[in-house]
C-alpha positions as CSV (number, residue, x, y, z in Angstrom):
1,X,-9.9,8.1,-15.1
2,X,-10.7,4.6,-15.5
3,X,-7.5,3.9,-17.5
4,X,-5.4,5.6,-14.6
5,X,-6.4,3.4,-12.1
6,X,-5.3,-0.1,-13.2
7,X,-1.9,1.7,-13.9
8,X,-1.8,3.4,-10.5
9,X,-2.7,0.0,-9.3
10,X,0.5,-1.3,-10.4
11,X,2.7,1.4,-8.9
12,X,1.2,0.9,-5.9
13,X,2.4,-2.8,-5.9
14,X,5.6,-2.1,-6.9
15,X,6.3,0.9,-4.4
16,X,5.0,-1.4,-1.7
17,X,7.2,-4.3,-2.7
18,X,10.4,-2.1,-3.1
19,X,9.3,0.0,0.4
20,X,8.5,-3.4,2.2
21,X,12.1,-4.7,0.9
22,X,14.0,-1.9,1.6
23,X,12.4,-1.5,5.2
24,X,13.1,-4.9,6.0
25,X,16.7,-5.2,4.4
26,X,17.5,-2.4,6.5
27,X,15.8,-3.5,9.7
28,X,17.7,-6.6,9.2
29,X,21.2,-5.2,9.0
30,X,20.2,-2.9,12.3
31,X,20.3,0.2,10.5
32,X,18.0,2.9,11.1
33,X,15.2,3.9,8.3
34,X,17.2,6.7,6.3
35,X,15.8,8.9,3.8
36,X,15.6,6.5,1.0
37,X,13.1,3.8,3.3
38,X,11.3,6.7,4.9
39,X,10.5,8.3,1.1
40,X,9.7,4.7,-0.2
41,X,7.4,3.7,2.7
42,X,5.3,7.7,2.7
43,X,5.2,7.0,-1.5
44,X,3.7,3.7,-0.8
45,X,1.1,5.3,1.6
46,X,0.2,8.0,-0.3
47,X,-0.3,6.1,-3.9
48,X,-2.5,3.4,-1.7
49,X,-4.6,6.6,-0.7
50,X,-4.9,8.4,-4.6
51,X,-5.3,4.5,-5.4
52,X,-8.3,4.6,-2.9
53,X,-9.7,8.0,-4.0
54,X,-9.6,7.1,-7.6
55,X,-11.5,4.4,-7.1
56,X,-14.0,6.0,-5.0
57,X,-14.6,8.4,-8.0
58,X,-15.0,5.5,-10.6
59,X,-17.4,4.3,-7.9
60,X,-19.2,7.3,-7.9
61,X,-19.4,7.5,-11.9
62,X,-21.3,4.2,-11.7
63,X,-18.4,2.0,-13.0
64,X,-18.3,-0.9,-10.9
65,X,-15.2,-3.6,-10.1
66,X,-16.0,-7.2,-11.9
67,X,-15.8,-8.6,-8.5
68,X,-17.0,-7.2,-5.3
69,X,-13.9,-8.6,-3.6
70,X,-12.1,-6.0,-5.2
71,X,-13.4,-3.1,-2.5
72,X,-12.6,-5.6,0.4
73,X,-8.9,-5.9,-0.9
74,X,-8.4,-2.3,-1.9
75,X,-9.9,-1.3,1.6
76,X,-7.9,-3.7,3.7
77,X,-4.9,-3.0,1.9
78,X,-5.5,0.8,2.7
79,X,-6.3,-0.2,6.0
80,X,-3.1,-2.2,6.7
81,X,-0.7,0.7,5.6
82,X,-2.4,2.6,8.1
83,X,-2.3,0.5,11.2
84,X,1.3,1.5,12.3
85,X,0.5,4.9,12.8
86,X,-1.9,3.5,15.6
87,X,0.1,0.7,17.0
88,X,3.8,1.3,16.3
89,X,6.4,2.0,18.9
90,X,7.0,5.7,19.0
91,X,10.7,5.0,17.8
92,X,13.3,2.7,17.5
93,X,13.9,-0.1,14.9
94,X,10.7,-1.8,15.5
95,X,8.8,1.1,14.4
96,X,10.5,0.4,11.0
97,X,9.7,-3.0,11.3
98,X,5.9,-2.5,11.5
99,X,5.9,-0.1,9.0
100,X,8.0,-2.1,6.2
101,X,5.9,-5.3,7.4
102,X,2.3,-3.6,7.1
103,X,3.3,-2.2,3.7
104,X,4.3,-5.5,2.6
105,X,0.8,-6.9,3.5
106,X,-0.8,-3.7,2.1
107,X,1.2,-4.5,-1.3
108,X,-0.2,-8.3,-1.0
109,X,-3.7,-7.1,-0.8
110,X,-2.9,-4.7,-3.5
111,X,-2.0,-7.8,-5.9
112,X,-5.2,-9.2,-4.8
113,X,-7.6,-6.0,-5.5
114,X,-5.7,-6.0,-8.9
115,X,-6.4,-9.3,-10.1
116,X,-10.0,-9.0,-9.1
117,X,-10.6,-5.6,-10.5
118,X,-10.6,-6.8,-13.9
119,X,-14.2,-6.8,-15.6
């Protein structure tokens, strides 16, 4: 389980970056979200939830991160990915912008969590 957590973290960072870039590009080009962007954004959120779940399992097994900030950055990354579900408009291009922007923020916070996680 301990070996899965860093690999999952790298996947979270990569998918969040790809999803944020794709969504931002589609918004900039005034196109709809489309299937690829929708699936990338969903995958980013799913990986973030899985990453936090694995982290909680490691924490329950009494394995601690090297820095206490690791927990804060991980929780904020998950929170950032969930924010548009509450505050984004119901539909339209601004909804895509909300999801893409907060996924980019979640990816940046995941980078910080990755940097503070090593023992």
